[in-house]
N, C-alpha and C positions, 0 to 999 in steps of 0.2 A: 106635243112637243114636250120631248124626256131634256133637262138637264142632265149633262155627267158631270160627275165631280171628277177633279184631278186624281189621276193616281197616286194611291198611299206609298209614301216613301218609307221604304225597310232599310234601316241601318246593320249592318251586318256587326255580330257580336265581336266577330276579328277580324279586321282590316286586312287586305290584300294588295298583294304588289301586283302593277299592272306597265305597261308601256302602251304612251302613245302611239298610236297609228297614222291619223289624221287630226289637224289644229285643229285645238278646242281653245275658246274665247270665252269670254262671259255673256258675250251674246250669243255664241252658235256650239253648238253641240260635233262632237268629231266621232272618233274610233278608240279605241284602246283594245290590245291584246292582255286578255287575263285569262291565267288556268286554261292557256293554247286554244282559246278561241277568241275572234274577234268581234267585239260589243259596241252599241252606240255606247257616247259618253258623256258625260257633261259635267263643269262644275259643280260641287254639292253648293258652295256659296258663290252665287252669280257677280257679288259685288266684288269679287278679286278684279282687279284690274290686272289679266294677266294675256298671256298668248301661250299656249304650252304647244309645241311643236315635237314632228315625227320624232321617236327614240328618247322622249322624255321619261322618266321613271314617274308613276302616281302612285298614289294609295288610295286604292279601291274601298271606300268606307259606306256603301249601300247601294242600292238601285230604286229606281223609279220605272215600272214596267218593267223591261226591259233594258232598260236605258241605267248605265252605271254612273254611279255620281263618285266624283274622285277631287281628289286636293293633293298640289304639290309635295311632293316628298319632303321637301323643306319645310311646310306649313305645317304636316302631319306630327316631326318632329319635335317641332318649336313647339306646339301643343302639349305633348306627353310630357317636355321635359318641363314646364307649366305645371301639369298635373302633380308630376312627381316633385317638384319642389312645396308645393301646396301641402301636398300631403306630410311633407318631411317637416314643416312647418307645424301642424297638428299634431305631429308624434311628440314634436321635442314639446310645445303647449302644454299636453298629456303629461307626458313626463313630470316637465315641471312641477307641476299642481300635484300631482300625484306626491314627490319627494316634498313638498312642500307639508301636506297634510302628515306623513310618516314621520317627518322632523315634528310639529308640531304637536304630535300625539305625545312624541317622545319627551319633549319639554315644558308640556303643558302649555303649549301657547300655538294659533295656527301663524304661520308664516306664509306671507306672500308674494 
């Protein structure tokens, strides 16, 4: 008896836009239209308590076998906004530390 491992999840480098054709819930896979073709699809994170109804736009972020992995569009936008804010805060902190070092070297002491 052979044990089959679950199919590997592949995340796309660039997410795409799709549209729900058949209802998708956290426990039920459905179908989406993606790149002019219809595909089986399921929620990427089955912990979402959401029902995606036909004509709902979704973000296609990857696949598992031939099943596409989707997120609600608003979920992906929120994630991107959080990522952008985190990057902005890192850049601000980096710039502040750089200026502190420059002024410190000008005045002979290090500013924090």
